[in-house]
PDB file with one MODEL, atoms N, CA, C and O in Angstrom:
MODEL        1
ATOM      1  N   UNK A   1     109.055  94.388  65.555  1.00  0.00           N
ATOM      2  CA  UNK A   1     108.744  94.354  67.172  1.00  0.00           C
ATOM      3  C   UNK A   1     109.331  95.221  68.008  1.00  0.00           C
ATOM      4  O   UNK A   1     110.303  95.976  68.019  1.00  0.00           O
ATOM      5  N   UNK A   2     108.362  94.855  68.775  1.00  0.00           N
ATOM      6  CA  UNK A   2     108.789  95.610  70.266  1.00  0.00           C
ATOM      7  C   UNK A   2     110.070  96.207  70.599  1.00  0.00           C
ATOM      8  O   UNK A   2     110.605  95.237  71.136  1.00  0.00           O
ATOM      9  N   UNK A   3     110.500  96.677  70.624  1.00  0.00           N
ATOM     10  CA  UNK A   3     111.805  96.615  71.397  1.00  0.00           C
ATOM     11  C   UNK A   3     111.314  97.640  72.566  1.00  0.00           C
ATOM     12  O   UNK A   3     110.391  98.434  72.748  1.00  0.00           O
ATOM     13  N   UNK A   4     112.991  96.942  73.564  1.00  0.00           N
ATOM     14  CA  UNK A   4     112.511  96.286  75.135  1.00  0.00           C
ATOM     15  C   UNK A   4     112.869  98.045  76.224  1.00  0.00           C
ATOM     16  O   UNK A   4     113.175  98.011  77.416  1.00  0.00           O
ATOM     17  N   UNK A   5     112.767  98.927  75.677  1.00  0.00           N
ATOM     18  CA  UNK A   5     113.457  99.963  75.383  1.00  0.00           C
ATOM     19  C   UNK A   5     112.094 100.950  75.838  1.00  0.00           C
ATOM     20  O   UNK A   5     111.877 101.585  76.869  1.00  0.00           O
ATOM     21  N   UNK A   6     111.218 100.749  74.458  1.00  0.00           N
ATOM     22  CA  UNK A   6     110.175 101.089  74.492  1.00  0.00           C
ATOM     23  C   UNK A   6     108.504 100.578  75.093  1.00  0.00           C
ATOM     24  O   UNK A   6     107.440 101.145  75.342  1.00  0.00           O
ATOM     25  N   UNK A   7     109.087  99.069  75.137  1.00  0.00           N
ATOM     26  CA  UNK A   7     108.261  98.949  76.466  1.00  0.00           C
ATOM     27  C   UNK A   7     108.368  98.894  77.740  1.00  0.00           C
ATOM     28  O   UNK A   7     107.417  98.627  78.475  1.00  0.00           O
ATOM     29  N   UNK A   8     109.498  99.131  78.126  1.00  0.00           N
ATOM     30  CA  UNK A   8     109.450  99.944  79.682  1.00  0.00           C
ATOM     31  C   UNK A   8     109.510 101.999  79.538  1.00  0.00           C
ATOM     32  O   UNK A   8     109.884 102.712  80.469  1.00  0.00           O
ATOM     33  N   UNK A   9     109.177 102.377  78.560  1.00  0.00           N
ATOM     34  CA  UNK A   9     108.954 103.650  78.589  1.00  0.00           C
ATOM     35  C   UNK A   9     107.218 103.765  78.616  1.00  0.00           C
ATOM     36  O   UNK A   9     106.519 104.722  78.948  1.00  0.00           O
ATOM     37  N   UNK A  10     106.891 102.629  78.213  1.00  0.00           N
ATOM     38  CA  UNK A  10     105.432 102.299  78.148  1.00  0.00           C
ATOM     39  C   UNK A  10     105.092 102.116  78.752  1.00  0.00           C
ATOM     40  O   UNK A  10     104.081 102.778  78.988  1.00  0.00           O
ATOM     41  N   UNK A  11     105.486 100.976  79.797  1.00  0.00           N
ATOM     42  CA  UNK A  11     105.211 101.124  81.390  1.00  0.00           C
ATOM     43  C   UNK A  11     105.314 102.030  81.919  1.00  0.00           C
ATOM     44  O   UNK A  11     104.377 102.346  82.653  1.00  0.00           O
ATOM     45  N   UNK A  12     106.742 103.107  81.809  1.00  0.00           N
ATOM     46  CA  UNK A  12     106.752 103.677  83.418  1.00  0.00           C
ATOM     47  C   UNK A  12     105.245 104.668  82.482  1.00  0.00           C
ATOM     48  O   UNK A  12     104.123 104.752  82.981  1.00  0.00           O
ATOM     49  N   UNK A  13     105.603 105.249  81.212  1.00  0.00           N
ATOM     50  CA  UNK A  13     104.362 106.244  81.418  1.00  0.00           C
ATOM     51  C   UNK A  13     103.284 106.090  81.839  1.00  0.00           C
ATOM     52  O   UNK A  13     102.567 106.984  82.290  1.00  0.00           O
ATOM     53  N   UNK A  14     102.866 104.271  81.702  1.00  0.00           N
ATOM     54  CA  UNK A  14     101.541 103.574  81.949  1.00  0.00           C
ATOM     55  C   UNK A  14     101.790 104.121  83.863  1.00  0.00           C
ATOM     56  O   UNK A  14     101.014 104.860  84.469  1.00  0.00           O
ATOM     57  N   UNK A  15     102.835 103.604  84.336  1.00  0.00           N
ATOM     58  CA  UNK A  15     102.419 103.804  85.885  1.00  0.00           C
ATOM     59  C   UNK A  15     102.329 105.077  86.482  1.00  0.00           C
ATOM     60  O   UNK A  15     101.585 105.137  87.460  1.00  0.00           O
ATOM     61  N   UNK A  16     102.984 106.256  86.086  1.00  0.00           N
ATOM     62  CA  UNK A  16     103.077 107.729  85.836  1.00  0.00           C
ATOM     63  C   UNK A  16     101.739 108.303  85.457  1.00  0.00           C
ATOM     64  O   UNK A  16     101.500 109.500  85.616  1.00  0.00           O
ATOM     65  N   UNK A  17     100.841 107.436  84.945  1.00  0.00           N
ATOM     66  CA  UNK A  17      99.485 108.195  83.767  1.00  0.00           C
ATOM     67  C   UNK A  17      98.715 108.008  85.534  1.00  0.00           C
ATOM     68  O   UNK A  17      98.401 109.038  86.130  1.00  0.00           O
ATOM     69  N   UNK A  18      98.493 106.631  86.194  1.00  0.00           N
ATOM     70  CA  UNK A  18      98.159 105.750  86.876  1.00  0.00           C
ATOM     71  C   UNK A  18      98.399 106.318  88.430  1.00  0.00           C
ATOM     72  O   UNK A  18      97.750 105.910  89.393  1.00  0.00           O
ATOM     73  N   UNK A  19      99.325 107.214  88.494  1.00  0.00           N
ATOM     74  CA  UNK A  19      99.388 107.947  89.826  1.00  0.00           C
ATOM     75  C   UNK A  19      99.250 109.475  89.639  1.00  0.00           C
ATOM     76  O   UNK A  19      99.168 110.227  90.610  1.00  0.00           O
ATOM     77  N   UNK A  20      99.231 109.859  88.508  1.00  0.00           N
ATOM     78  CA  UNK A  20      98.087 111.324  88.621  1.00  0.00           C
ATOM     79  C   UNK A  20      96.962 111.431  88.487  1.00  0.00           C
ATOM     80  O   UNK A  20      96.471 112.558  88.543  1.00  0.00           O
ATOM     81  N   UNK A  21      96.011 110.106  88.224  1.00  0.00           N
ATOM     82  CA  UNK A  21      94.651 109.826  88.082  1.00  0.00           C
ATOM     83  C   UNK A  21      94.336 109.636  88.862  1.00  0.00           C
ATOM     84  O   UNK A  21      93.146 109.919  88.996  1.00  0.00           O
ATOM     85  N   UNK A  22      95.250 108.818  90.443  1.00  0.00           N
ATOM     86  CA  UNK A  22      94.568 108.608  91.304  1.00  0.00           C
ATOM     87  C   UNK A  22      95.140 109.549  92.497  1.00  0.00           C
ATOM     88  O   UNK A  22      95.002 109.049  93.613  1.00  0.00           O
ATOM     89  N   UNK A  23      95.715 110.735  92.458  1.00  0.00           N
ATOM     90  CA  UNK A  23      96.489 111.285  93.520  1.00  0.00           C
ATOM     91  C   UNK A  23      95.390 112.375  93.811  1.00  0.00           C
ATOM     92  O   UNK A  23      95.529 113.164  94.746  1.00  0.00           O
ATOM     93  N   UNK A  24      94.452 112.391  93.102  1.00  0.00           N
ATOM     94  CA  UNK A  24      93.268 113.421  93.658  1.00  0.00           C
ATOM     95  C   UNK A  24      92.103 112.698  95.063  1.00  0.00           C
ATOM     96  O   UNK A  24      91.842 112.897  96.249  1.00  0.00           O
ATOM     97  N   UNK A  25      91.768 111.916  94.082  1.00  0.00           N
ATOM     98  CA  UNK A  25      91.415 110.313  95.281  1.00  0.00           C
ATOM     99  C   UNK A  25      91.855 109.867  96.541  1.00  0.00           C
ATOM    100  O   UNK A  25      91.304 109.539  97.592  1.00  0.00           O
ATOM    101  N   UNK A  26      93.162 109.963  96.072  1.00  0.00           N
ATOM    102  CA  UNK A  26      93.912 109.492  97.064  1.00  0.00           C
ATOM    103  C   UNK A  26      94.231 110.424  98.704  1.00  0.00           C
ATOM    104  O   UNK A  26      94.489 110.251  99.895  1.00  0.00           O
ATOM    105  N   UNK A  27      93.945 111.606  97.526  1.00  0.00           N
ATOM    106  CA  UNK A  27      94.739 112.973  99.015  1.00  0.00           C
ATOM    107  C   UNK A  27      93.344 113.095  99.595  1.00  0.00           C
ATOM    108  O   UNK A  27      93.216 112.990 100.815  1.00  0.00           O
ATOM    109  N   UNK A  28      92.023 113.359  98.634  1.00  0.00           N
ATOM    110  CA  UNK A  28      90.933 113.801  99.865  1.00  0.00           C
ATOM    111  C   UNK A  28      90.786 112.687 100.393  1.00  0.00           C
ATOM    112  O   UNK A  28      90.380 112.969 101.520  1.00  0.00           O
ATOM    113  N   UNK A  29      90.864 111.361 100.303  1.00  0.00           N
ATOM    114  CA  UNK A  29      90.764 109.941 101.466  1.00  0.00           C
ATOM    115  C   UNK A  29      91.625 110.254 102.851  1.00  0.00           C
ATOM    116  O   UNK A  29      91.543 109.873 104.019  1.00  0.00           O
ATOM    117  N   UNK A  30      92.693 111.352 101.941  1.00  0.00           N
ATOM    118  CA  UNK A  30      94.072 111.018 103.316  1.00  0.00           C
ATOM    119  C   UNK A  30      93.325 112.608 103.850  1.00  0.00           C
ATOM    120  O   UNK A  30      92.958 112.657 105.024  1.00  0.00           O
ATOM    121  N   UNK A  31      93.248 113.086 103.511  1.00  0.00           N
ATOM    122  CA  UNK A  31      92.692 114.294 104.278  1.00  0.00           C
ATOM    123  C   UNK A  31      91.294 114.460 104.818  1.00  0.00           C
ATOM    124  O   UNK A  31      90.849 115.461 105.379  1.00  0.00           O
ATOM    125  N   UNK A  32      90.776 113.526 104.609  1.00  0.00           N
ATOM    126  CA  UNK A  32      88.966 113.411 105.160  1.00  0.00           C
ATOM    127  C   UNK A  32      89.504 112.486 106.024  1.00  0.00           C
ATOM    128  O   UNK A  32      89.298 113.073 107.087  1.00  0.00           O
ATOM    129  N   UNK A  33      90.028 111.494 106.312  1.00  0.00           N
ATOM    130  CA  UNK A  33      90.762 110.131 107.416  1.00  0.00           C
ATOM    131  C   UNK A  33      91.308 111.383 108.262  1.00  0.00           C
ATOM    132  O   UNK A  33      90.472 111.709 109.104  1.00  0.00           O
ATOM    133  N   UNK A  34      92.210 112.005 108.282  1.00  0.00           N
ATOM    134  CA  UNK A  34      92.648 112.699 109.480  1.00  0.00           C
ATOM    135  C   UNK A  34      91.930 113.841 110.090  1.00  0.00           C
ATOM    136  O   UNK A  34      92.239 114.315 111.184  1.00  0.00           O
ATOM    137  N   UNK A  35      90.916 114.285 109.311  1.00  0.00           N
ATOM    138  CA  UNK A  35      90.404 115.367 110.013  1.00  0.00           C
ATOM    139  C   UNK A  35      89.280 114.546 110.777  1.00  0.00           C
ATOM    140  O   UNK A  35      89.179 114.580 112.003  1.00  0.00           O
ATOM    141  N   UNK A  36      88.251 113.634 109.763  1.00  0.00           N
ATOM    142  CA  UNK A  36      87.859 112.940 111.086  1.00  0.00           C
ATOM    143  C   UNK A  36      88.414 112.363 112.448  1.00  0.00           C
ATOM    144  O   UNK A  36      87.771 112.560 113.479  1.00  0.00           O
ATOM    145  N   UNK A  37      89.916 111.464 112.475  1.00  0.00           N
ATOM    146  CA  UNK A  37      90.120 110.467 113.244  1.00  0.00           C
ATOM    147  C   UNK A  37      90.742 112.063 114.219  1.00  0.00           C
ATOM    148  O   UNK A  37      90.796 111.957 115.444  1.00  0.00           O
ATOM    149  N   UNK A  38      91.150 113.381 113.580  1.00  0.00           N
ATOM    150  CA  UNK A  38      91.067 114.764 115.039  1.00  0.00           C
ATOM    151  C   UNK A  38      89.816 114.616 115.009  1.00  0.00           C
ATOM    152  O   UNK A  38      89.877 113.399 115.186  1.00  0.00           O
ATOM    153  N   UNK A  39      88.903 114.779 114.948  1.00  0.00           N
ATOM    154  CA  UNK A  39      87.240 114.942 115.295  1.00  0.00           C
ATOM    155  C   UNK A  39      87.569 113.880 116.578  1.00  0.00           C
ATOM    156  O   UNK A  39      87.872 114.428 117.638  1.00  0.00           O
ATOM    157  N   UNK A  40      87.523 112.101 116.547  1.00  0.00           N
ATOM    158  CA  UNK A  40      87.332 111.685 116.904  1.00  0.00           C
ATOM    159  C   UNK A  40      88.287 111.156 117.833  1.00  0.00           C
ATOM    160  O   UNK A  40      88.134 110.023 118.288  1.00  0.00           O
ATOM    161  N   UNK A  41      89.275 111.890 118.160  1.00  0.00           N
ATOM    162  CA  UNK A  41      90.105 111.961 118.852  1.00  0.00           C
ATOM    163  C   UNK A  41      89.885 112.722 120.353  1.00  0.00           C
ATOM    164  O   UNK A  41      89.982 112.358 121.525  1.00  0.00           O
ATOM    165  N   UNK A  42      89.510 114.074 119.606  1.00  0.00           N
ATOM    166  CA  UNK A  42      89.171 115.619 120.501  1.00  0.00           C
ATOM    167  C   UNK A  42      87.576 114.873 120.952  1.00  0.00           C
ATOM    168  O   UNK A  42      87.361 115.205 122.118  1.00  0.00           O
ATOM    169  N   UNK A  43      86.934 114.384 120.654  1.00  0.00           N
ATOM    170  CA  UNK A  43      85.045 113.885 121.168  1.00  0.00           C
ATOM    171  C   UNK A  43      85.148 112.748 122.243  1.00  0.00           C
ATOM    172  O   UNK A  43      84.447 112.654 123.251  1.00  0.00           O
ATOM    173  N   UNK A  44      86.339 111.740 121.769  1.00  0.00           N
ATOM    174  CA  UNK A  44      86.260 110.375 122.567  1.00  0.00           C
ATOM    175  C   UNK A  44      85.403 109.493 121.124  1.00  0.00           C
ATOM    176  O   UNK A  44      85.322 108.268 121.222  1.00  0.00           O
ATOM    177  N   UNK A  45      84.854 110.124 119.951  1.00  0.00           N
ATOM    178  CA  UNK A  45      83.478 109.294 120.019  1.00  0.00           C
ATOM    179  C   UNK A  45      84.164 107.605 118.744  1.00  0.00           C
ATOM    180  O   UNK A  45      84.539 107.625 117.571  1.00  0.00           O
ATOM    181  N   UNK A  46      84.065 106.726 119.489  1.00  0.00           N
ATOM    182  CA  UNK A  46      84.724 105.976 118.284  1.00  0.00           C
ATOM    183  C   UNK A  46      83.665 104.896 117.348  1.00  0.00           C
ATOM    184  O   UNK A  46      83.791 103.682 117.187  1.00  0.00           O
ATOM    185  N   UNK A  47      82.939 105.527 116.985  1.00  0.00           N
ATOM    186  CA  UNK A  47      82.484 104.972 115.519  1.00  0.00           C
ATOM    187  C   UNK A  47      83.041 104.614 114.942  1.00  0.00           C
ATOM    188  O   UNK A  47      84.113 104.976 114.458  1.00  0.00           O
ATOM    189  N   UNK A  48      82.347 103.662 114.827  1.00  0.00           N
ATOM    190  CA  UNK A  48      83.283 102.978 112.772  1.00  0.00           C
ATOM    191  C   UNK A  48      82.742 103.676 111.961  1.00  0.00           C
ATOM    192  O   UNK A  48      83.581 104.271 111.285  1.00  0.00           O
ATOM    193  N   UNK A  49      81.197 104.019 111.547  1.00  0.00           N
ATOM    194  CA  UNK A  49      80.963 104.297 110.211  1.00  0.00           C
ATOM    195  C   UNK A  49      80.978 105.646 110.222  1.00  0.00           C
ATOM    196  O   UNK A  49      80.610 106.367 109.295  1.00  0.00           O
ATOM    197  N   UNK A  50      81.565 106.125 111.672  1.00  0.00           N
ATOM    198  CA  UNK A  50      81.498 108.026 111.169  1.00  0.00           C
ATOM    199  C   UNK A  50      82.971 108.171 110.184  1.00  0.00           C
ATOM    200  O   UNK A  50      83.197 108.972 109.277  1.00  0.00           O
ATOM    201  N   UNK A  51      83.812 107.122 110.720  1.00  0.00           N
ATOM    202  CA  UNK A  51      84.756 107.278 109.673  1.00  0.00           C
ATOM    203  C   UNK A  51      84.686 106.860 108.189  1.00  0.00           C
ATOM    204  O   UNK A  51      85.673 107.176 107.526  1.00  0.00           O
ATOM    205  N   UNK A  52      83.811 106.282 107.626  1.00  0.00           N
ATOM    206  CA  UNK A  52      83.303 105.121 106.117  1.00  0.00           C
ATOM    207  C   UNK A  52      82.790 106.027 105.673  1.00  0.00           C
ATOM    208  O   UNK A  52      83.130 106.489 104.584  1.00  0.00           O
ATOM    209  N   UNK A  53      81.485 106.704 106.668  1.00  0.00           N
ATOM    210  CA  UNK A  53      80.690 106.985 105.320  1.00  0.00           C
ATOM    211  C   UNK A  53      81.527 109.124 104.677  1.00  0.00           C
ATOM    212  O   UNK A  53      81.909 109.498 103.568  1.00  0.00           O
ATOM    213  N   UNK A  54      81.451 109.897 106.042  1.00  0.00           N
ATOM    214  CA  UNK A  54      82.143 110.549 105.131  1.00  0.00           C
ATOM    215  C   UNK A  54      83.354 110.498 104.089  1.00  0.00           C
ATOM    216  O   UNK A  54      83.286 111.275 103.137  1.00  0.00           O
ATOM    217  N   UNK A  55      84.367 109.716 104.182  1.00  0.00           N
ATOM    218  CA  UNK A  55      85.207 109.478 103.926  1.00  0.00           C
ATOM    219  C   UNK A  55      85.015 109.001 102.049  1.00  0.00           C
ATOM    220  O   UNK A  55      85.593 109.298 101.004  1.00  0.00           O
ATOM    221  N   UNK A  56      83.654 107.967 102.530  1.00  0.00           N
ATOM    222  CA  UNK A  56      83.370 107.303 101.534  1.00  0.00           C
ATOM    223  C   UNK A  56      82.689 108.769 100.420  1.00  0.00           C
ATOM    224  O   UNK A  56      82.759 108.861  99.194  1.00  0.00           O
ATOM    225  N   UNK A  57      82.332 109.330 100.995  1.00  0.00           N
ATOM    226  CA  UNK A  57      80.968 110.268 100.474  1.00  0.00           C
ATOM    227  C   UNK A  57      82.138 111.809  99.920  1.00  0.00           C
ATOM    228  O   UNK A  57      81.889 112.941  99.507  1.00  0.00           O
ATOM    229  N   UNK A  58      82.988 111.298 100.111  1.00  0.00           N
ATOM    230  CA  UNK A  58      83.931 112.376  99.751  1.00  0.00           C
ATOM    231  C   UNK A  58      85.067 111.957  98.753  1.00  0.00           C
ATOM    232  O   UNK A  58      85.797 112.733  98.137  1.00  0.00           O
ATOM    233  N   UNK A  59      85.082 110.452  98.702  1.00  0.00           N
ATOM    234  CA  UNK A  59      85.649 110.197  97.818  1.00  0.00           C
ATOM    235  C   UNK A  59      84.331 110.160  96.750  1.00  0.00           C
ATOM    236  O   UNK A  59      84.206 111.246  96.185  1.00  0.00           O
ATOM    237  N   UNK A  60      83.590 109.422  96.455  1.00  0.00           N
ATOM    238  CA  UNK A  60      83.033 109.648  95.580  1.00  0.00           C
ATOM    239  C   UNK A  60      82.650 110.532  94.664  1.00  0.00           C
ATOM    240  O   UNK A  60      82.515 110.294  93.464  1.00  0.00           O
ATOM    241  N   UNK A  61      82.365 112.159  95.526  1.00  0.00           N
ATOM    242  CA  UNK A  61      81.787 113.553  95.036  1.00  0.00           C
ATOM    243  C   UNK A  61      83.360 113.689  94.232  1.00  0.00           C
ATOM    244  O   UNK A  61      83.208 113.770  93.013  1.00  0.00           O
ATOM    245  N   UNK A  62      85.050 113.735  94.744  1.00  0.00           N
ATOM    246  CA  UNK A  62      86.075 113.975  94.015  1.00  0.00           C
ATOM    247  C   UNK A  62      86.257 113.186  93.101  1.00  0.00           C
ATOM    248  O   UNK A  62      86.508 113.585  91.964  1.00  0.00           O
ATOM    249  N   UNK A  63      86.170 111.939  93.405  1.00  0.00           N
ATOM    250  CA  UNK A  63      86.204 111.623  91.731  1.00  0.00           C
ATOM    251  C   UNK A  63      85.082 111.713  90.617  1.00  0.00           C
ATOM    252  O   UNK A  63      85.345 112.015  89.453  1.00  0.00           O
ATOM    253  N   UNK A  64      84.183 111.509  90.941  1.00  0.00           N
ATOM    254  CA  UNK A  64      83.084 111.989  89.803  1.00  0.00           C
ATOM    255  C   UNK A  64      83.532 113.384  89.434  1.00  0.00           C
ATOM    256  O   UNK A  64      83.570 113.566  88.217  1.00  0.00           O
ATOM    257  N   UNK A  65      83.883 114.419  90.190  1.00  0.00           N
ATOM    258  CA  UNK A  65      84.612 115.586  90.280  1.00  0.00           C
ATOM    259  C   UNK A  65      85.971 115.867  89.067  1.00  0.00           C
ATOM    260  O   UNK A  65      86.273 116.812  88.339  1.00  0.00           O
ATOM    261  N   UNK A  66      86.458 114.705  89.288  1.00  0.00           N
ATOM    262  CA  UNK A  66      87.603 114.655  88.277  1.00  0.00           C
ATOM    263  C   UNK A  66      88.207 113.552  86.908  1.00  0.00           C
ATOM    264  O   UNK A  66      89.194 113.381  86.193  1.00  0.00           O
ATOM    265  N   UNK A  67      86.551 112.894  87.221  1.00  0.00           N
ATOM    266  CA  UNK A  67      86.205 112.124  86.153  1.00  0.00           C
ATOM    267  C   UNK A  67      86.645 112.408  84.604  1.00  0.00           C
ATOM    268  O   UNK A  67      87.199 111.559  83.905  1.00  0.00           O
ATOM    269  N   UNK A  68      86.225 114.086  84.058  1.00  0.00           N
ATOM    270  CA  UNK A  68      87.477 114.343  82.912  1.00  0.00           C
ATOM    271  C   UNK A  68      88.259 114.448  83.013  1.00  0.00           C
ATOM    272  O   UNK A  68      88.742 114.744  81.919  1.00  0.00           O
ATOM    273  N   UNK A  69      89.070 114.412  83.847  1.00  0.00           N
ATOM    274  CA  UNK A  69      90.677 114.802  83.470  1.00  0.00           C
ATOM    275  C   UNK A  69      91.530 113.776  83.691  1.00  0.00           C
ATOM    276  O   UNK A  69      92.689 113.670  83.291  1.00  0.00           O
ATOM    277  N   UNK A  70      90.669 112.763  84.582  1.00  0.00           N
ATOM    278  CA  UNK A  70      91.249 111.339  84.201  1.00  0.00           C
ATOM    279  C   UNK A  70      90.724 110.919  83.008  1.00  0.00           C
ATOM    280  O   UNK A  70      91.655 110.373  82.415  1.00  0.00           O
ATOM    281  N   UNK A  71      89.533 110.871  82.201  1.00  0.00           N
ATOM    282  CA  UNK A  71      89.682 110.495  81.375  1.00  0.00           C
ATOM    283  C   UNK A  71      90.644 110.771  80.357  1.00  0.00           C
ATOM    284  O   UNK A  71      91.166 109.832  79.756  1.00  0.00           O
ATOM    285  N   UNK A  72      91.046 112.409  79.999  1.00  0.00           N
ATOM    286  CA  UNK A  72      92.194 113.305  79.037  1.00  0.00           C
ATOM    287  C   UNK A  72      93.735 112.598  79.763  1.00  0.00           C
ATOM    288  O   UNK A  72      94.779 112.453  79.128  1.00  0.00           O
ATOM    289  N   UNK A  73      93.558 112.279  81.026  1.00  0.00           N
ATOM    290  CA  UNK A  73      94.766 112.020  80.604  1.00  0.00           C
ATOM    291  C   UNK A  73      94.575 110.465  79.953  1.00  0.00           C
ATOM    292  O   UNK A  73      94.915 110.103  78.826  1.00  0.00           O
ATOM    293  N   UNK A  74      93.918 109.650  81.026  1.00  0.00           N
ATOM    294  CA  UNK A  74      94.066 108.560  79.513  1.00  0.00           C
ATOM    295  C   UNK A  74      93.965 108.119  78.671  1.00  0.00           C
ATOM    296  O   UNK A  74      94.394 106.992  78.425  1.00  0.00           O
ATOM    297  N   UNK A  75      93.268 108.947  77.792  1.00  0.00           N
ATOM    298  CA  UNK A  75      93.108 109.143  76.019  1.00  0.00           C
ATOM    299  C   UNK A  75      94.879 110.119  75.654  1.00  0.00           C
ATOM    300  O   UNK A  75      95.615 110.057  74.669  1.00  0.00           O
ATOM    301  N   UNK A  76      94.930 110.466  76.211  1.00  0.00           N
ATOM    302  CA  UNK A  76      96.839 110.625  76.545  1.00  0.00           C
ATOM    303  C   UNK A  76      97.431 110.005  75.808  1.00  0.00           C
ATOM    304  O   UNK A  76      97.795 109.935  74.634  1.00  0.00           O
ATOM    305  N   UNK A  77      97.499 109.157  77.515  1.00  0.00           N
ATOM    306  CA  UNK A  77      98.899 107.909  77.273  1.00  0.00           C
ATOM    307  C   UNK A  77      98.060 107.587  76.477  1.00  0.00           C
ATOM    308  O   UNK A  77      98.313 108.311  75.514  1.00  0.00           O
ATOM    309  N   UNK A  78      96.658 106.578  76.047  1.00  0.00           N
ATOM    310  CA  UNK A  78      96.561 105.592  74.870  1.00  0.00           C
ATOM    311  C   UNK A  78      97.106 106.406  73.590  1.00  0.00           C
ATOM    312  O   UNK A  78      97.915 105.962  72.776  1.00  0.00           O
ATOM    313  N   UNK A  79      96.615 107.458  73.569  1.00  0.00           N
ATOM    314  CA  UNK A  79      96.927 107.963  71.563  1.00  0.00           C
ATOM    315  C   UNK A  79      98.351 108.521  71.606  1.00  0.00           C
ATOM    316  O   UNK A  79      98.881 108.754  70.519  1.00  0.00           O
ATOM    317  N   UNK A  80      98.935 108.728  72.565  1.00  0.00           N
ATOM    318  CA  UNK A  80     100.768 108.684  72.892  1.00  0.00           C
ATOM    319  C   UNK A  80     101.368 107.782  72.743  1.00  0.00           C
ATOM    320  O   UNK A  80     102.246 107.908  71.889  1.00  0.00           O
ATOM    321  N   UNK A  81     101.282 106.592  73.345  1.00  0.00           N
ATOM    322  CA  UNK A  81     102.399 105.329  73.763  1.00  0.00           C
ATOM    323  C   UNK A  81     101.455 103.746  73.176  1.00  0.00           C
ATOM    324  O   UNK A  81     101.796 102.969  72.283  1.00  0.00           O
ATOM    325  N   UNK A  82     100.300 103.701  74.006  1.00  0.00           N
ATOM    326  CA  UNK A  82      99.808 102.571  73.842  1.00  0.00           C
ATOM    327  C   UNK A  82      99.513 102.211  71.845  1.00  0.00           C
ATOM    328  O   UNK A  82      99.770 101.122  71.331  1.00  0.00           O
ATOM    329  N   UNK A  83      98.888 103.556  70.995  1.00  0.00           N
ATOM    330  CA  UNK A  83      98.812 103.229  69.797  1.00  0.00           C
ATOM    331  C   UNK A  83      99.389 103.165  69.002  1.00  0.00           C
ATOM    332  O   UNK A  83      98.960 102.566  68.016  1.00  0.00           O
ATOM    333  N   UNK A  84     100.545 103.686  68.996  1.00  0.00           N
ATOM    334  CA  UNK A  84     101.638 104.092  68.503  1.00  0.00           C
ATOM    335  C   UNK A  84     102.594 103.154  68.498  1.00  0.00           C
ATOM    336  O   UNK A  84     103.424 103.214  67.591  1.00  0.00           O
ATOM    337  N   UNK A  85     102.733 101.696  69.865  1.00  0.00           N
ATOM    338  CA  UNK A  85     102.977 101.465  69.880  1.00  0.00           C
ATOM    339  C   UNK A  85     103.050  99.383  69.153  1.00  0.00           C
ATOM    340  O   UNK A  85     103.599  98.337  68.808  1.00  0.00           O
ATOM    341  N   UNK A  86     101.956 100.248  69.413  1.00  0.00           N
ATOM    342  CA  UNK A  86     100.327  98.286  68.517  1.00  0.00           C
ATOM    343  C   UNK A  86     100.515  98.571  66.564  1.00  0.00           C
ATOM    344  O   UNK A  86     100.489  97.613  65.791  1.00  0.00           O
ATOM    345  N   UNK A  87     100.735 100.387  65.960  1.00  0.00           N
ATOM    346  CA  UNK A  87     100.652 100.332  65.267  1.00  0.00           C
ATOM    347  C   UNK A  87     102.223 100.023  64.505  1.00  0.00           C
ATOM    348  O   UNK A  87     102.394  99.451  63.428  1.00  0.00           O
ATOM    349  N   UNK A  88     103.102 100.491  65.266  1.00  0.00           N
ATOM    350  CA  UNK A  88     104.762 100.162  64.490  1.00  0.00           C
ATOM    351  C   UNK A  88     105.449 101.253  65.063  1.00  0.00           C
ATOM    352  O   UNK A  88     106.480 100.965  65.672  1.00  0.00           O
ATOM    353  N   UNK A  89     105.073 102.590  65.001  1.00  0.00           N
ATOM    354  CA  UNK A  89     106.184 103.574  65.584  1.00  0.00           C
ATOM    355  C   UNK A  89     106.563 103.383  66.670  1.00  0.00           C
ATOM    356  O   UNK A  89     106.620 102.314  67.278  1.00  0.00           O
ATOM    357  N   UNK A  90     107.030 105.042  67.199  1.00  0.00           N
ATOM    358  CA  UNK A  90     107.667 105.593  68.324  1.00  0.00           C
ATOM    359  C   UNK A  90     107.583 106.428  69.179  1.00  0.00           C
ATOM    360  O   UNK A  90     108.472 106.541  70.023  1.00  0.00           O
TER     361      UNK A  90
ENDMDL
END
């Protein structure tokens, strides 16, 4: 039987893993958006696609570059928390 503390510990670790996996992509999206916003403010160019396309490209590049890191984090979470909980271990 799954105890309440084990459930909440697994939930906490899952949320922390999600935060750690999404941090690189969200950081790049934030920095890219700030740089493009500053460029638009300085040049008075108000084109909507100017913000969307470079941000999307940066997110795809960083996602591709950190895919191995995200996979290792997810596997470590499953091996360390989910599979032992299913098997009945602590």
